[in-house]
C-alpha positions in Angstrom: 33.8 -24.1 -10.4 33.7 -26.2 -7.3 35.5 -29.0 -9.2 38.5 -26.6 -9.5 38.7 -25.9 -5.7 39.2 -29.6 -4.8 42.5 -30.0 -6.6 43.7 -26.6 -5.3 42.7 -27.6 -1.8 44.7 -30.9 -2.0 47.7 -29.3 -3.5 47.8 -26.6 -0.8 47.4 -29.2 2.0 50.3 -31.3 0.6 52.4 -28.2 0.1 51.8 -27.2 3.8 52.6 -30.6 5.1 55.8 -30.9 3.1 56.9 -27.4 4.3 56.0 -28.2 7.9 58.2 -31.4 7.7 61.3 -29.4 6.7 63.9 -28.4 9.3 63.1 -24.7 9.1 59.5 -24.2 8.0 58.7 -20.8 6.5 56.1 -19.0 8.7 54.9 -16.7 6.0 54.4 -19.6 3.7 52.4 -21.4 6.4 50.2 -18.3 6.9 49.5 -18.0 3.2 48.7 -21.7 2.9 46.2 -21.5 5.8 44.5 -18.5 4.2 44.2 -20.3 0.9 42.9 -23.4 2.6 40.2 -21.5 4.5 39.2 -19.5 1.4 38.8 -22.7 -0.6 36.8 -24.4 2.2 34.6 -21.3 2.4 33.9 -21.5 -1.4 33.3 -25.3 -1.2 30.8 -25.0 1.6 28.9 -22.0 0.3 25.2 -22.6 -0.2 22.7 -20.6 -2.2 20.0 -19.0 -0.1 16.7 -20.7 0.3 13.8 -19.1 -1.6 11.3 -20.4 1.0 12.8 -18.2 3.7 12.4 -15.1 1.6 8.7 -15.7 1.1 8.1 -15.9 4.9 9.8 -12.6 5.7 7.6 -9.6 6.2 
């Protein structure tokens, strides 16, 4: 699934940069692109919990 997020992330970044370069950038589009970007980064950086920490808890 993470392999799917990389292309989405690059497309969103390019889309945001191209819109930002236009004469009148769309603010709503920029907000949506930032939200998609942060969601994709959150999914890419998510880690599974460590089992060792669960054994040490009381």
